[in-house]
DSSP file (Angstrom, degrees, kcal/mol; ACC not computed):
  #  RESIDUE AA STRUCTURE BP1 BP2  ACC     N-H-->O    O-->H-N    N-H-->O    O-->H-N    TCO  KAPPA ALPHA  PHI   PSI    X-CA   Y-CA   Z-CA
    1    1 A M              0   0    0      0, 0.0     2,-0.2     0, 0.0    28,-0.1   0.000 360.0 360.0 360.0 129.3   17.7  -47.8   81.2
    2    2 A R        -     0   0    0     26,-0.1    26,-0.2     1,-0.1     0, 0.0  -0.559 360.0 -96.1 -84.8 149.5   19.1  -50.3   78.8
    3    3 A E        -     0   0    0     -2,-0.2    -1,-0.1     1,-0.1    25,-0.0  -0.503  48.8-119.2 -63.9 124.9   19.0  -54.1   79.6
    4    4 A P        -     0   0    0      0, 0.0     2,-0.3     0, 0.0    23,-0.1  -0.327  17.7-131.0 -71.1 148.8   22.4  -55.0   81.1
    5    5 A R        -     0   0    0     18,-0.2     2,-0.1    21,-0.1    21,-0.1  -0.727  25.7-115.5 -93.0 148.1   24.6  -57.5   79.4
    6    6 A T        -     0   0    0     -2,-0.3    16,-0.2    16,-0.2     2,-0.2  -0.467  29.4-164.0 -81.3 156.8   26.1  -60.3   81.5
    7    7 A S        -     0   0    0     14,-1.3    -1,-0.1     2,-0.2    14,-0.1  -0.377  47.8 -66.5-118.5-159.5   29.9  -60.6   82.1
    8    8 A G  S    S+     0   0    0     -2,-0.2    14,-0.1     2,-0.1    -2,-0.0   0.596  95.2 113.1 -71.0 -11.4   32.1  -63.3   83.4
    9    9 A G        -     0   0    0     12,-0.3     2,-0.4     1,-0.1    -2,-0.2  -0.306  60.6-139.8 -62.4 145.7   30.5  -63.1   86.9
   10   10 A A        -     0   0    0     10,-0.1     2,-0.3    -4,-0.1     9,-0.2  -0.850   3.4-141.6-112.2 145.5   28.5  -66.2   87.8
   11   11 A A        -     0   0    0     -2,-0.4     2,-1.1     9,-0.1     9,-0.1  -0.730  22.2-121.0 -96.3 152.3   25.2  -66.5   89.6
   12   12 A R    >   -     0   0    0     -2,-0.3     3,-2.0     7,-0.3     6,-0.2  -0.800  35.9-135.5 -92.9  96.2   24.6  -69.2   92.1
   13   13 A A  T 3  S+     0   0    0     -2,-1.1     3,-0.1     1,-0.3    -3,-0.0  -0.250  81.6   5.3 -57.5 130.3   21.6  -70.8   90.5
   14   14 A G  T 3  S+     0   0    0      1,-0.2     2,-0.6     4,-0.1    -1,-0.3   0.377  96.3 123.9  80.9  -5.5   18.8  -71.6   93.0
   15   15 A R    X   -     0   0    0     -3,-2.0     3,-2.0     1,-0.0    -1,-0.2  -0.790  67.1-118.8 -93.1 124.1   20.5  -69.9   95.9
   16   16 A R  T 3  S+     0   0    0     -2,-0.6    34,-0.2     1,-0.3   106,-0.1  -0.372  99.8  21.3 -60.8 131.8   18.4  -67.2   97.6
   17   17 A G  T 3  S+     0   0    0      1,-0.3    -1,-0.3    32,-0.1    33,-0.3   0.458  86.0 154.9  90.3   1.2   20.2  -63.9   97.4
   18   18 A A    <   -     0   0    0     -3,-2.0     2,-0.3    -6,-0.2    -1,-0.3  -0.341  20.8-170.0 -64.2 142.2   22.4  -64.9   94.4
   19   19 A V        -     0   0    0     31,-0.3     2,-0.4    -9,-0.2    -7,-0.3  -0.836  14.4-142.3-125.8 164.5   23.6  -62.1   92.3
   20   20 A R  E     -A  117   0A   0     97,-2.2    97,-2.5    -2,-0.3     2,-0.3  -0.990  21.0-122.4-128.2 144.0   25.3  -61.8   89.0
   21   21 A E  E     -A  116   0A   0     -2,-0.4   -14,-1.3    95,-0.2   -12,-0.3  -0.638  27.9-170.1 -83.7 137.4   28.0  -59.2   88.1
   22   22 A V  E     -A  115   0A   0     93,-2.9    93,-0.8    -2,-0.3     2,-0.8  -0.918  35.6 -94.3-125.2 153.6   27.3  -57.0   85.1
   23   23 A P    >>  -     0   0    0      0, 0.0     3,-1.3     0, 0.0     4,-0.5  -0.549  31.5-163.6 -72.9 108.0   29.7  -54.6   83.4
   24   24 A A  G >4 S+     0   0    0     -2,-0.8     3,-0.8     1,-0.3     5,-0.1   0.834  85.3  61.3 -59.0 -35.0   29.1  -51.2   85.0
   25   25 A A  G 34 S+     0   0    0      1,-0.2    -1,-0.3    88,-0.1    88,-0.0   0.730 113.1  35.3 -68.8 -21.2   30.9  -49.4   82.2
   26   26 A T  G <4 S+     0   0    0     -3,-1.3     2,-0.5   -21,-0.1    -1,-0.2   0.337  98.7  93.4-113.8   6.6   28.3  -50.6   79.6
   27   27 A T    <<  -     0   0    0     -3,-0.8     2,-0.5    -4,-0.5   -24,-0.1  -0.889  64.3-144.6-106.6 124.3   25.2  -50.6   81.7
   28   28 A D        -     0   0    0     -2,-0.5     2,-0.4   -26,-0.2   -26,-0.1  -0.747  22.1-172.8 -83.1 125.7   22.9  -47.6   81.7
   29   29 A I        -     0   0    0     -2,-0.5     2,-0.8   -28,-0.1    40,-0.0  -0.968  19.7-145.7-121.2 134.6   21.4  -47.1   85.2
   30   30 A T        -     0   0    0     -2,-0.4     2,-0.5    40,-0.1    40,-0.4  -0.892  20.1-146.4 -96.9 113.1   18.7  -44.6   86.1
   31   31 A F        +     0   0    0     -2,-0.8     2,-0.3    38,-0.1    38,-0.2  -0.687  26.2 167.8 -81.9 125.3   19.4  -43.5   89.6
   32   32 A A        -     0   0    0     36,-0.6     2,-0.4    -2,-0.5    11,-0.3  -0.812  28.7-143.7-141.5  96.8   16.2  -42.7   91.5
   33   33 A Y        +     0   0    0     -2,-0.3    11,-0.2     1,-0.1    35,-0.1  -0.452  43.1 144.3 -63.0 114.2   16.6  -42.3   95.2
   34   34 A A        +     0   0    0      9,-2.1    10,-0.1    -2,-0.4     9,-0.1  -0.190  18.7 174.6-151.2  49.4   13.4  -43.8   96.6
   35   35 A P        +     0   0    0      0, 0.0     2,-0.2     0, 0.0     6,-0.1  -0.371   5.4 163.8 -67.1 140.8   14.0  -45.6   99.9
   36   36 A D        -     0   0    0      4,-0.3     2,-2.0    -2,-0.1     4,-0.4  -0.770  34.8-139.6-156.1 104.3   10.9  -47.0  101.6
   37   37 A I        +     0   0    0     -2,-0.2     4,-0.1     1,-0.2    92,-0.0  -0.475  60.8 125.4 -70.8  88.3   11.3  -49.6  104.4
   38   38 A D  S    S-     0   0    0     -2,-2.0    -1,-0.2     2,-0.6     3,-0.1   0.179  90.5 -87.6-132.2  12.1    8.4  -51.7  103.3
   39   39 A G  S    S+     0   0    0      1,-0.3     2,-0.4    -3,-0.1    -2,-0.1   0.320 105.1  93.9  92.8  -9.0   10.0  -55.1  102.9
   40   40 A R  S    S-     0   0    0     -4,-0.4    -2,-0.6    81,-0.0    -1,-0.3  -0.936  80.2-114.5-116.4 142.0   11.0  -54.5   99.2
   41   41 A A        +     0   0    0     -2,-0.4     2,-0.3    79,-0.3    -4,-0.0  -0.540  37.0 179.9 -78.5 138.1   14.4  -53.1   98.3
   42   42 A D    >   -     0   0    0     -2,-0.2     3,-1.9    25,-0.1    25,-0.3  -0.894  40.5 -77.4-132.8 161.6   14.6  -49.6   96.8
   43   43 A A  T 3  S+     0   0    0    -11,-0.3    -9,-2.1    -2,-0.3    25,-0.2  -0.393 118.8  34.9 -60.0 131.2   17.3  -47.4   95.5
   44   44 A G  T 3  S+     0   0    0     23,-2.9    86,-3.2     1,-0.4     2,-0.3   0.318  95.1 110.9 102.0  -5.4   19.1  -45.8   98.5
   45   45 A E  E <   -B  129   0A   0     -3,-1.9    22,-2.7    84,-0.2     2,-0.6  -0.765  62.9-135.9-101.6 148.1   18.7  -48.8  100.7
   46   46 A V  E     +BC 128  66A   0     82,-2.8    81,-3.9    -2,-0.3    82,-1.5  -0.903  32.5 177.5 -98.5 125.6   21.5  -51.1  102.0
   47   47 A V  E     -BC 126  65A   0     18,-2.9    18,-3.0    -2,-0.6     2,-0.4  -0.781  25.3-122.6-123.3 167.4   20.4  -54.7  101.7
   48   48 A W  E     +BC 125  64A   0     77,-2.4    76,-4.1    -2,-0.3    77,-0.9  -0.944  40.1 146.0-115.9 134.6   22.2  -58.0  102.4
   49   49 A A  E     - C   0  63A   0     14,-2.0    14,-2.7    -2,-0.4     2,-0.4  -0.970  53.7 -83.3-156.1 164.5   22.6  -60.8   99.8
   50   50 A W  E     - C   0  62A   0     72,-0.4   -31,-0.3    -2,-0.3    12,-0.3  -0.616  46.4-168.8 -74.4 129.8   25.1  -63.5   98.8
   51   51 A V  E     - C   0  61A   0     10,-2.9    10,-2.1    -2,-0.4     2,-0.1  -0.983  18.6-123.1-125.8 131.0   27.9  -62.0   96.6
   52   52 A P  E     - C   0  60A   0      0, 0.0     8,-0.3     0, 0.0     2,-0.1  -0.405  30.3-108.1 -71.8 146.6   30.4  -64.0   94.6
   53   53 A Y        -     0   0    0      6,-2.9     6,-0.2     3,-0.7     3,-0.2  -0.450  22.5-129.9 -67.7 146.4   34.1  -63.5   95.2
   54   54 A E  S    S+     0   0    0      1,-0.2    -1,-0.1    -2,-0.1     6,-0.0   0.897 106.9  43.3 -66.4 -40.3   35.8  -61.7   92.4
   55   55 A D  S    S+     0   0    0      1,-0.3    -1,-0.2     2,-0.1    -2,-0.0   0.615 130.0  23.7 -85.0 -11.5   38.7  -64.2   92.1
   56   56 A D    >   -     0   0    0      3,-0.2     3,-2.5    -3,-0.2    -3,-0.7  -0.592  63.4-175.0-151.5  85.4   36.4  -67.3   92.4
   57   57 A P  T 3  S+     0   0    0      0, 0.0    -3,-0.1     0, 0.0    -2,-0.1   0.627  81.6  70.4 -60.7 -13.3   32.7  -66.6   91.5
   58   58 A A  T 3  S+     0   0    0     -6,-0.1     2,-0.3   -46,-0.0   -47,-0.0   0.661 103.8  47.5 -75.3 -15.0   31.8  -70.2   92.6
   59   59 A Q    <   +     0   0    0     -3,-2.5    -6,-2.9    -6,-0.2     2,-0.3  -0.799  67.7 132.3-121.0 164.6   32.3  -69.0   96.1
   60   60 A G  E     -C   52   0A   0     -8,-0.3     2,-0.3    -2,-0.3   -10,-0.1  -0.959  34.8-118.2-179.6-165.8   31.2  -65.9   98.0
   61   61 A K  E     -C   51   0A   0    -10,-2.1   -10,-2.9    -2,-0.3     2,-0.4  -0.981  33.3 -88.6-156.0 164.7   29.6  -64.6  101.2
   62   62 A D  E     +C   50   0A   0     -2,-0.3   -12,-0.3   -12,-0.3   -14,-0.0  -0.626  60.5 155.0 -74.7 126.6   26.6  -62.7  102.5
   63   63 A R  E     -C   49   0A   0    -14,-2.7   -14,-2.0    -2,-0.4     2,-0.2  -0.968  44.3 -85.9-152.2 165.5   27.4  -59.0  102.5
   64   64 A P  E     -C   48   0A   0      0, 0.0    16,-2.3     0, 0.0     2,-0.4  -0.517  37.8-171.1 -78.5 144.1   25.8  -55.6  102.3
   65   65 A L  E     -CD  47  79A   0    -18,-3.0   -18,-2.9    14,-0.2     2,-0.7  -0.993  20.2-134.7-132.4 139.1   25.0  -54.0   99.0
   66   66 A L  E     -CD  46  78A   0     12,-3.2    12,-2.3    -2,-0.4     2,-0.4  -0.863  22.4-137.3 -93.4 117.5   23.8  -50.4   98.2
   67   67 A V  E     + D   0  77A   0    -22,-2.7   -23,-2.9    -2,-0.7    10,-0.3  -0.625  29.1 170.8 -74.4 124.4   20.8  -50.5   95.8
   68   68 A V  E     -     0   0A   0      8,-3.0   -36,-0.6    -2,-0.4     2,-0.3   0.542  61.4  -7.8-111.7 -12.5   21.4  -47.8   93.2
   69   69 A G  E     - D   0  76A   0      7,-1.4     7,-3.2   -38,-0.2    -1,-0.3  -0.979  54.5-155.3-171.5 167.7   18.6  -48.6   90.8
   70   70 A A  E     + D   0  75A   0    -40,-0.4     2,-0.3    -2,-0.3     5,-0.2  -0.991   7.2 179.9-153.4 151.2   15.9  -51.1   89.8
   71   71 A R  E >  S- D   0  74A   0      3,-2.5     3,-2.1    -2,-0.3    -2,-0.0  -0.909  70.3 -15.3-156.5 127.2   14.0  -52.1   86.7
   72   72 A D  T 3  S-     0   0    0     -2,-0.3     3,-0.1     1,-0.3    -2,-0.0   0.855 129.3 -46.2  49.0  45.1   11.3  -54.7   86.2
   73   73 A G  T 3  S+     0   0    0      1,-0.2    47,-2.4    46,-0.1     2,-0.5   0.506 114.8 115.6  80.8   3.5   12.0  -56.5   89.6
   74   74 A V  E <   -DE  71 119A   0     -3,-2.1    -3,-2.5    45,-0.2     2,-0.3  -0.931  53.1-150.0-110.2 127.4   15.8  -56.5   89.1
   75   75 A L  E     -DE  70 118A   0     43,-3.4    43,-1.7    -2,-0.5     2,-0.5  -0.697   2.8-150.0 -93.2 144.8   17.9  -54.5   91.4
   76   76 A H  E     +DE  69 117A   0     -7,-3.2    -8,-3.0    -2,-0.3    -7,-1.4  -0.976  30.5 169.6-111.7 127.8   21.3  -52.9   90.6
   77   77 A A  E     -DE  67 116A   0     39,-2.7    39,-2.7    -2,-0.5     2,-0.4  -0.951  30.2-138.5-144.2 157.0   23.6  -52.7   93.5
   78   78 A L  E     -DE  66 115A   0    -12,-2.3   -12,-3.2    -2,-0.3     2,-0.2  -0.920  31.5-112.5-116.6 142.1   27.2  -51.9   94.6
   79   79 A M  E     -D   65   0A   0     35,-0.7    32,-2.6    -2,-0.4     2,-0.3  -0.459  25.2-149.5 -75.5 141.1   29.1  -53.9   97.2
   80   80 A L  E     - E   0 110A   0    -16,-2.3     2,-0.3    30,-0.2    30,-0.2  -0.816  15.1-179.4-106.1 151.3   30.1  -52.4  100.6
   81   81 A S  E     - E   0 109A   0     28,-2.2    28,-2.6    -2,-0.3   -18,-0.0  -0.992  30.5-148.8-145.8 148.9   33.2  -53.3  102.6
   82   82 A S  S    S+     0   0    0     -2,-0.3     2,-0.5    26,-0.2    -1,-0.1   0.477  75.6  99.1 -92.7  -4.1   34.5  -52.1  105.9
   83   83 A R  S    S-     0   0    0     26,-0.1    26,-0.1     1,-0.0     3,-0.1  -0.726  78.8-125.7 -85.3 124.7   38.1  -52.7  104.7
   84   84 A A        -     0   0    0     -2,-0.5    -2,-0.1     1,-0.1    -1,-0.0  -0.438  32.2-108.6 -66.6 139.7   39.7  -49.5  103.5
   85   85 A P        -     0   0    0      0, 0.0    -1,-0.1     0, 0.0     5,-0.1  -0.344  29.7-109.9 -69.5 150.4   41.0  -49.8   99.9
   86   86 A D    >>  -     0   0    0      1,-0.1     3,-2.2    -3,-0.1     4,-0.6  -0.421  37.7-102.3 -70.4 156.6   44.7  -50.0   99.3
   87   87 A P  G >4 S+     0   0    0      0, 0.0     3,-0.8     0, 0.0     4,-0.2   0.827 122.8  53.4 -53.5 -36.4   46.2  -46.8   97.6
   88   88 A W  G 34 S+     0   0    0      1,-0.2     3,-0.2     2,-0.1     4,-0.0   0.600 109.8  50.2 -76.0  -8.9   46.3  -48.5   94.2
   89   89 A E  G X4 S+     0   0    0     -3,-2.2     3,-2.3     1,-0.1     4,-0.3   0.473  77.5 103.9-101.0  -5.1   42.6  -49.4   94.5
   90   90 A E  G X< S+     0   0    0     -3,-0.8     3,-1.4    -4,-0.6    -1,-0.1   0.769  73.3  59.1 -56.9 -33.0   41.3  -46.0   95.5
   91   91 A R  G 3  S+     0   0    0      1,-0.3    -1,-0.3    -4,-0.2    -2,-0.1   0.733 104.7  53.1 -68.3 -19.2   39.8  -45.1   92.0
   92   92 A D  G <  S+     0   0    0     -3,-2.3    20,-3.8    20,-0.1    21,-0.9   0.425 110.1  52.4 -94.0   0.3   37.6  -48.2   92.4
   93   93 A W  E <   -F  111   0A   0     -3,-1.4     2,-0.4    -4,-0.3    18,-0.2  -0.939  58.8-161.4-134.5 154.4   36.2  -47.3   95.8
   94   94 A T  E     -F  110   0A   0     16,-1.7    16,-2.7    -2,-0.3     2,-0.2  -0.998  31.1-110.5-134.0 141.5   34.5  -44.3   97.4
   95   95 A A  E     +F  109   0A   0     -2,-0.4    14,-0.2    14,-0.2   -11,-0.0  -0.482  32.4 175.5 -70.2 133.8   34.2  -43.7  101.2
   96   96 A L  E     -     0   0A   0     12,-2.8    13,-0.2    -2,-0.2    -1,-0.2   0.704  30.8-140.5-107.0 -33.0   30.7  -44.0  102.5
   97   97 A G  E     -F  108   0A   0     11,-1.7    11,-1.7     2,-0.0    -1,-0.2  -0.427  39.8 -37.6  94.4-176.7   31.2  -43.6  106.2
   98   98 A A        +     0   0    0      9,-0.3     8,-0.1    -2,-0.1   -16,-0.0  -0.447  62.5 160.9 -83.4 156.8   29.6  -45.4  109.1
   99   99 A G    >   -     0   0    0      7,-0.5     3,-1.8     3,-0.2     6,-0.3  -0.973  54.2 -89.4-165.3 170.4   25.9  -46.5  109.1
  100  100 A P  T 3  S+     0   0    0      0, 0.0    -2,-0.0     0, 0.0     5,-0.0   0.559 110.2  78.2 -70.1  -7.0   23.5  -48.8  110.8
  101  101 A W  T 3  S+     0   0    0      1,-0.1     2,-0.6    28,-0.0     3,-0.1   0.697  89.7  63.0 -71.5 -17.5   24.2  -51.6  108.2
  102  102 A D  S X  S-     0   0    0     -3,-1.8     3,-2.0     1,-0.1    -3,-0.2  -0.929  71.6-159.5-112.2 111.5   27.5  -52.3  110.2
  103  103 A R  T 3  S+     0   0    0     -2,-0.6    -1,-0.1     1,-0.3    -2,-0.0   0.779  93.1  55.8 -59.4 -27.2   26.8  -53.4  113.8
  104  104 A G  T 3  S-     0   0    0     -3,-0.1    -1,-0.3     2,-0.1    -3,-0.0   0.505 108.2-124.1 -83.8  -4.6   30.3  -52.4  114.8
  105  105 A G    <   +     0   0    0     -3,-2.0    -2,-0.1    -6,-0.3    -7,-0.1   0.706  54.9 158.7  69.6  19.7   29.8  -48.8  113.5
  106  106 A R        -     0   0    0      1,-0.1    -7,-0.5    -7,-0.1    -1,-0.2  -0.428  48.3-101.6 -74.5 149.2   32.9  -49.1  111.2
  107  107 A P        -     0   0    0      0, 0.0     2,-0.3     0, 0.0    -9,-0.3  -0.423  41.4-146.6 -66.2 148.1   33.2  -46.8  108.2
  108  108 A S  E     -F   97   0A   0    -11,-1.7   -12,-2.8    -2,-0.1   -11,-1.7  -0.779   8.5-152.2-116.3 160.7   32.3  -48.4  104.9
  109  109 A Y  E     -FE  95  81A   0    -28,-2.6   -28,-2.2    -2,-0.3     2,-0.5  -0.958  13.2-135.8-129.9 148.1   33.5  -48.1  101.4
  110  110 A V  E     -FE  94  80A   0    -16,-2.7   -16,-1.7    -2,-0.3     2,-0.5  -0.915  16.1-131.4-109.1 128.4   31.6  -48.7   98.2
  111  111 A A  E     -F   93   0A   0    -32,-2.6   -32,-0.3    -2,-0.5   -18,-0.3  -0.678  20.6-175.7 -78.7 123.5   33.1  -50.7   95.3
  112  112 A L  E    S+     0   0A   0    -20,-3.8   -19,-0.2    -2,-0.5    -1,-0.1   0.565  75.7  62.1 -94.1 -12.0   32.6  -48.7   92.0
  113  113 A D  E    S+     0   0A   0    -21,-0.9     2,-0.4     1,-0.2   -89,-0.2   0.438  96.2  60.8 -97.5   0.5   34.2  -51.4   89.7
  114  114 A R  E     -     0   0A   0     -3,-0.2   -35,-0.7   -22,-0.2     2,-0.4  -0.912  61.4-176.2-132.6 106.4   31.7  -54.2   90.5
  115  115 A L  E     -AE  22  78A   0    -93,-0.8   -93,-2.9    -2,-0.4     2,-0.3  -0.857  10.1-165.4-100.9 135.8   28.0  -53.7   89.6
  116  116 A F  E     -AE  21  77A   0    -39,-2.7   -39,-2.7    -2,-0.4     2,-0.4  -0.872  10.1-159.1-120.6 152.0   25.6  -56.5   90.6
  117  117 A E  E     +AE  20  76A   0    -97,-2.5   -97,-2.2    -2,-0.3   -41,-0.2  -0.981  18.6 163.8-125.9 145.4   22.0  -57.3   89.6
  118  118 A L  E     - E   0  75A   0    -43,-1.7   -43,-3.4    -2,-0.4   -99,-0.1  -0.987  41.5 -94.2-154.3 154.0   19.7  -59.5   91.6
  119  119 A P  E >   - E   0  74A   0      0, 0.0     3,-2.6     0, 0.0   -45,-0.2  -0.397  38.4-115.2 -69.6 151.1   16.0  -60.1   91.8
  120  120 A E  G >  S+     0   0    0    -47,-2.4     3,-1.0     1,-0.3   -79,-0.3   0.862 119.1  51.9 -54.1 -37.2   14.0  -58.1   94.4
  121  121 A D  G 3  S+     0   0    0    -48,-0.2    -1,-0.3     1,-0.2  -104,-0.1   0.413  91.4  81.5 -82.2   5.9   13.2  -61.3   96.2
  122  122 A G  G <   +     0   0    0     -3,-2.6   -72,-0.4  -106,-0.1    -1,-0.2   0.459  68.3 100.2 -87.9  -2.0   16.9  -62.2   96.2
  123  123 A I    <   -     0   0    0     -3,-1.0   -74,-0.2    -4,-0.2     3,-0.1  -0.558  61.9-150.8 -84.4 150.7   17.8  -60.1   99.2
  124  124 A R  S    S-     0   0    0    -76,-4.1     2,-0.3     1,-0.4   -75,-0.2   0.879  72.9 -28.7 -83.0 -42.8   18.2  -61.6  102.6
  125  125 A R  E     -B   48   0A   0    -77,-0.9   -77,-2.4     0, 0.0     2,-0.4  -0.982  61.4 -98.8-165.9 159.9   17.1  -58.5  104.5
  126  126 A E  E     -B   47   0A   0     -2,-0.3   -79,-0.3   -79,-0.2     3,-0.1  -0.717  33.0-174.9 -82.3 137.5   17.0  -54.7  104.4
  127  127 A G  E     -     0   0A   0    -81,-3.9     2,-0.3     1,-0.4   -80,-0.2   0.797  50.5 -44.2-105.6 -37.0   19.9  -53.2  106.4
  128  128 A A  E     -B   46   0A   0    -82,-1.5   -82,-2.8   -27,-0.1     2,-0.5  -0.979  49.9 -97.7-179.1 171.2   19.4  -49.5  106.4
  129  129 A V  E     -B   45   0A   0     -2,-0.3     2,-0.3   -84,-0.2   -84,-0.2  -0.962  30.9-141.0-112.2 131.0   18.5  -46.4  104.4
  130  130 A L        -     0   0    0    -86,-3.2   -31,-0.0    -2,-0.5    -2,-0.0  -0.699  28.8-108.3 -85.8 139.4   21.4  -44.2  103.1
  131  131 A D     >  -     0   0    0     -2,-0.3     4,-2.1     1,-0.1     5,-0.2  -0.308  28.7-111.4 -68.3 157.5   20.7  -40.5  103.3
  132  132 A A  H  > S+     0   0    0      1,-0.2     4,-2.5     2,-0.2     5,-0.2   0.842 113.3  55.1 -58.8 -39.9   20.1  -38.7  100.0
  133  133 A D  H  > S+     0   0    0      1,-0.2     4,-2.0     2,-0.2    -1,-0.2   0.928 110.4  44.0 -63.7 -46.4   23.4  -36.7  100.0
  134  134 A R  H  > S+     0   0    0      2,-0.2     4,-2.2     1,-0.2    -1,-0.2   0.879 111.7  55.2 -66.2 -36.5   25.6  -39.8  100.4
  135  135 A F  H  X S+     0   0    0     -4,-2.1     4,-2.4     1,-0.2    -2,-0.2   0.933 108.7  47.6 -59.5 -46.5   23.5  -41.6   97.8
  136  136 A R  H  X S+     0   0    0     -4,-2.5     4,-2.5     1,-0.2    -1,-0.2   0.890 109.7  53.3 -63.1 -38.9   24.1  -38.7   95.3
  137  137 A R  H  X S+     0   0    0     -4,-2.0     4,-2.3     2,-0.2    -1,-0.2   0.898 109.9  48.1 -63.2 -39.7   27.9  -38.8   96.1
  138  138 A V  H  X S+     0   0    0     -4,-2.2     4,-2.6     2,-0.2    -2,-0.2   0.939 112.3  48.2 -64.9 -47.3   28.0  -42.5   95.4
  139  139 A C  H  X S+     0   0    0     -4,-2.4     4,-2.3     1,-0.2    -2,-0.2   0.900 112.6  48.8 -61.9 -41.7   26.1  -42.1   92.1
  140  140 A T  H  X S+     0   0    0     -4,-2.5     4,-2.5     2,-0.2    -1,-0.2   0.918 111.9  48.8 -63.8 -43.7   28.4  -39.2   91.0
  141  141 A A  H  X S+     0   0    0     -4,-2.3     4,-2.7     2,-0.2    -2,-0.2   0.889 110.7  51.5 -63.1 -39.8   31.5  -41.2   91.9
  142  142 A L  H  X S+     0   0    0     -4,-2.6     4,-1.4     2,-0.2    -2,-0.2   0.931 112.1  45.5 -63.8 -45.4   30.2  -44.2   89.9
  143  143 A L  H  <>S+     0   0    0     -4,-2.3     5,-3.4     1,-0.2     6,-0.6   0.907 114.6  48.2 -65.3 -41.8   29.5  -42.1   86.8
  144  144 A R  H ><5S+     0   0    0     -4,-2.5     3,-1.6     4,-0.2    -2,-0.2   0.908 107.5  55.7 -64.6 -41.7   32.9  -40.4   87.1
  145  145 A R  H 3<5S+     0   0    0     -4,-2.7    -1,-0.2     1,-0.3    -2,-0.2   0.836 112.7  42.8 -60.1 -33.2   34.7  -43.8   87.6
  146  146 A H  T 3<5S-     0   0    0     -4,-1.4    -1,-0.3    -5,-0.2    -2,-0.2   0.123 119.9-105.7-105.5  20.3   33.2  -45.0   84.3
  147  147 A G  T < 5S+     0   0    0     -3,-1.6    -3,-0.2     1,-0.1    -2,-0.1   0.788  89.2 111.9  70.3  31.6   33.8  -41.8   82.3
  148  148 A R      <       0   0    0     -5,-3.4    -4,-0.2    -6,-0.1    -5,-0.1   0.352 360.0 360.0-117.4   5.5   30.2  -40.5   82.3
  149  149 A A              0   0    0     -6,-0.6    -5,-0.2    -5,-0.1    -1,-0.1   0.386 360.0 360.0-126.3 360.0   30.5  -37.4   84.5
């Protein structure tokens, strides 16, 4: 895995759970499904952290992220949403389905166009473990979205 380059996304310096957006199309990620509910975030786990808004990186909110990889204490994660994508956005999202990370049991979608990195200690909490099959589907969709599959 190559060290990611930063993009225009901003991190909230000093704020626990702050993330920075990195360009998914130029970042090599080694996907290694390895969930272990041990207090540390691993690939295949859904965690919660503060995520900046796309249109105003100075603002954001606490939201679920799917960890897809890690390197040297830095996690790579994709944002989850319970809002179904609009038809013109569908190539940037993949359906994940319902899971214990959403208390309402609503189906979730994973954003494929925004990759985030954050320190392991930057998560607020572990939310759930995604099963291996859905994890592989997300990774395949991410690679396909960025022309690598």
